C-alpha distance (Angstrom), angle and dihedral (degrees) to the residues before:
residue distance angle dihedral
M1 . . .
P2 3.84 . .
G3 3.77 113.7 .
T4 3.80 96.5 21.2
Q5 3.81 101.4 85.8
S6 3.80 119.6 116.4
L7 3.77 118.5 -104.4
N8 3.77 123.3 -116.0
S9 3.82 107.4 -99.3
Q10 3.81 92.4 -125.5
V11 3.81 91.5 51.0
L12 3.80 90.5 49.1
S13 3.81 91.7 49.7
H14 3.81 89.8 57.9
L15 3.79 92.8 50.6
Q16 3.78 111.5 35.2
D17 3.82 97.6 68.2
K18 3.79 89.4 53.0
I19 3.81 94.5 57.9
K20 3.78 124.1 84.1
L21 3.81 127.0 -171.0
I22 3.83 117.5 -137.4
K23 3.79 112.8 -175.3
T24 3.81 117.2 -140.4
E25 3.79 136.5 -177.0
K26 3.83 90.5 -97.5
G27 3.80 100.6 37.5
A28 3.78 127.1 -67.5
I29 3.76 146.0 -40.2
Y30 3.80 114.1 -137.0
L31 3.81 109.1 -153.0
V32 3.81 117.3 -163.5
G33 3.80 123.8 -166.3
P34 2.93 169.0 -20.5
I35 3.80 98.4 -127.4
N36 3.81 123.0 171.8
L37 3.81 110.1 -110.2
P38 3.81 119.2 176.5
V39 3.82 107.1 -161.9
N40 3.80 131.4 -156.0
L41 3.79 98.9 -129.5
L42 3.80 112.4 -176.5
G43 3.80 91.8 -40.1
D44 3.79 98.0 -41.3
T45 3.79 128.6 92.1
A46 3.81 114.3 -118.0
Q47 3.79 122.0 -172.5
F48 3.81 115.3 -129.7
K49 3.80 136.0 168.1
W50 3.80 114.7 -131.2
Y51 3.81 128.8 -148.7
C52 3.79 129.4 178.8
W53 3.78 129.2 -167.2
L54 3.78 137.5 -156.0
N55 3.80 128.6 -159.5
C56 3.78 115.1 -137.5
D57 3.81 135.9 174.5
E58 3.79 89.6 -142.4
V59 3.81 118.8 83.5
T60 3.79 114.2 -158.5
E61 3.78 140.4 131.4
D62 3.80 88.7 -147.0
F63 3.80 91.4 104.8
E64 3.81 92.0 174.7
H65 3.81 87.8 64.4
I66 3.82 91.8 51.0
I67 3.81 94.0 46.0
A68 3.80 92.8 47.6
K69 3.81 90.7 57.6
L70 3.80 95.4 53.2
S71 3.80 98.3 82.0
S72 3.80 91.2 61.1
A73 3.81 96.9 39.3
N74 3.84 96.2 80.0
L75 3.80 91.5 -136.5
A76 3.81 91.0 167.2
E77 3.81 86.6 77.6
L78 3.81 90.0 59.0
Q79 3.78 127.4 59.1
Q80 3.80 118.5 -128.5
S81 3.80 124.9 -154.9
S82 3.77 124.4 -125.3
V83 3.78 144.2 -178.7
L84 3.80 130.8 -132.4
V85 3.82 113.5 -151.6
H86 3.79 127.4 -164.1
G87 3.80 128.3 -168.1
D88 3.79 124.9 -16.3
F89 3.78 94.2 -26.7
Q90 3.79 94.7 166.3
N91 3.80 98.5 53.0
A92 3.80 108.9 21.0
G93 3.78 115.3 118.1
H94 3.80 92.8 -131.3
A95 3.80 126.3 27.7
L96 3.81 135.6 172.4
I97 3.80 122.9 -140.4
R98 3.79 135.8 -176.3
F99 3.79 128.5 -164.8
H100 3.81 99.4 -151.2
S101 3.79 119.7 -169.5
I102 3.78 113.8 -142.0
C103 3.81 113.3 -104.1
H104 3.79 112.0 -174.3
T105 3.80 93.7 -170.7
G106 3.79 97.6 42.1
D107 3.80 103.6 34.4
I108 3.82 97.1 40.6
F109 3.82 107.0 24.7
G110 3.81 97.2 30.7
S111 3.81 94.4 -123.1
K112 3.80 114.7 -171.6
R113 3.82 92.9 -154.8
C114 3.81 86.2 90.7
D115 3.81 137.6 19.3
C116 3.81 97.1 -123.7
G117 3.79 99.6 109.5
Y118 3.79 90.6 47.5
Q119 3.81 92.0 48.6
L120 3.80 92.2 49.9
K121 3.81 94.6 52.4
Q122 3.79 93.8 41.1
A123 3.81 92.3 49.3
M124 3.80 89.8 51.3
K125 3.81 89.7 49.8
H126 3.83 91.9 48.7
I127 3.80 89.7 52.2
A128 3.81 94.3 45.6
D129 3.82 91.0 48.3
H130 3.81 91.7 46.3
G131 3.80 91.6 49.5
H132 3.82 101.5 -132.9
G133 3.78 131.9 54.6
A134 3.78 149.8 90.4
I135 3.81 140.3 -115.8
F136 3.80 113.7 -147.5
Y137 3.82 106.4 -156.2
L138 3.80 106.4 -158.6
A139 3.78 112.9 -156.4
N140 3.81 100.6 -170.7
H141 3.81 94.0 55.6
E142 3.81 100.2 82.2
G143 3.80 111.0 143.5
R144 3.82 90.8 5.1
G145 3.80 88.2 -56.8
I146 3.82 104.1 -40.9
G147 3.82 97.9 103.2
L148 3.79 132.8 -118.0
F149 3.83 99.7 -76.5
S150 3.80 92.1 49.0
K151 3.80 89.3 46.1
A152 3.81 89.0 57.0
L153 3.82 88.8 54.1
A154 3.81 89.7 47.9
Y155 3.81 89.7 52.2
I156 3.82 89.7 56.0
L157 3.81 89.4 53.5
Q158 3.81 89.8 48.1
E159 3.81 88.9 54.1
N160 3.80 86.3 56.0
G161 3.79 97.1 54.3
Y162 3.81 106.0 -82.4
D163 3.78 119.3 124.8
T164 3.81 121.2 -130.0
V165 3.81 93.5 -94.3
D166 3.81 96.4 48.9
A167 3.81 92.3 43.4
N168 3.81 90.3 59.6
L169 3.81 92.3 43.9
K170 3.82 94.0 49.5
L171 3.81 89.4 54.3
G172 3.81 90.1 55.9
F173 3.80 98.0 -101.1
V174 3.78 129.9 118.1
D175 3.79 116.4 -109.7
D176 3.82 93.3 -104.1
S177 3.80 124.2 8.4
R178 3.81 98.4 167.6
D179 3.79 117.7 138.5
Y180 3.81 122.4 -157.9
S181 3.81 99.8 -174.0
D182 3.83 97.0 105.5
A183 3.80 92.4 47.1
I184 3.80 90.0 49.6
K185 3.81 91.4 51.4
V186 3.81 90.1 52.7
L187 3.81 91.1 45.6
K188 3.81 90.8 54.3
V189 3.82 89.5 54.6
L190 3.80 93.3 49.7
R191 3.81 98.8 41.6
T192 3.82 138.3 12.4
K193 3.81 98.8 178.6
P194 3.83 124.1 90.1
V195 3.80 119.9 -72.9
T196 3.79 136.8 -157.1
L197 3.79 113.5 -136.2
I198 3.81 122.1 -140.5
T199 3.80 102.6 -144.8
N200 3.78 149.0 109.1
N201 3.81 91.7 -152.9
P202 3.83 117.1 99.3
K203 3.81 90.8 -162.8
K204 3.79 90.0 67.2
L205 3.79 91.2 50.6
E206 3.80 90.6 49.3
A207 3.81 92.3 48.5
L208 3.81 90.1 56.7
R209 3.80 92.9 45.8
Q210 3.80 92.3 48.3
A211 3.81 88.8 52.7
G212 3.80 90.5 54.7
L213 3.81 96.6 -111.9
D214 3.77 119.4 154.5
L215 3.81 106.5 -115.8
E216 3.77 113.2 -160.6
G217 3.79 96.5 -177.0
R218 3.79 149.6 -53.5
V219 3.80 134.1 -97.5
Q220 3.81 116.2 -151.5
L221 3.81 116.5 -134.4
W222 3.80 118.4 -165.1
G223 3.78 127.5 143.2
D224 3.80 148.4 104.2
I225 3.82 89.2 74.9
S226 3.79 114.1 175.1
E227 3.79 143.5 151.6
Y228 3.80 87.7 -87.6
N229 3.80 98.2 59.8
E230 3.80 106.2 21.8
K231 3.83 93.3 102.0
Y232 3.80 90.3 45.9
L233 3.81 91.8 52.3
K234 3.82 93.2 45.8
T235 3.80 89.0 51.8
K236 3.81 89.4 53.6
I237 3.79 89.7 56.5
E238 3.80 101.9 35.8
R239 3.83 100.5 38.5
S240 3.80 107.0 18.6
G241 3.80 96.3 40.8
H242 3.80 98.9 -122.9
L243 3.78 113.3 174.9
N244 3.79 119.2 -106.7
E245 3.80 104.9 160.0
D246 3.79 94.8 149.0
E247 3.82 93.5 44.4
G248 3.78 88.8 -114.5
C249 3.78 90.3 157.2
C250 3.76 142.4 32.4
N251 3.78 101.8 -5.0
N252 3.79 104.1 -157.2
D253 3.80 94.4 -150.4
């Protein structure tokens, strides 16, 4: 049967020490890494370590069994989240992190309807310049949790006068259904010291506090403001409560 064959012992020896089991309420997270990942960051090469994780109902430290099932699991149809680590993230006295929600249109295509692609690159640059940190890239967060197809429908509503909050609500979703619990579990494995969060979103700060993490501070991240996303950014502040203490975005004067 496909996906049930035993692994070559040499292949298994390369893999098993790179896999970590994190038990959850519903099963387990299997975290794989670190993997060397040199990144083209605004024209310069920055050295990162990459991890990826997979949620599974099955809880076992028999990693050969888990790996052997992957080829028949059709995982290409499902996005998996990952984390990009820079510097001595585990031990450094000060480290920056960002919980970045996947944005197919912004991160990949460079859409100017949002600021997601800009925020991703700028957060990576902040972390590289700082020397220690991690980007958690959260694959099930598209459209604030509604998925890519539903986001396309929401975009059509936005083109007909609805803001981003009302577009989600009219399609039967809540404004923001994102959950950070898996990312927080992975963070706790990779680092136990305080962190500084790169975000404008108070819900992310609250998620970390509720999980008992030691928050050292916050870095605001506004930019790439244009005629195409000004309404979107104002909606973030006025309806979703995003923090803008230093008037970094969308001054209403």
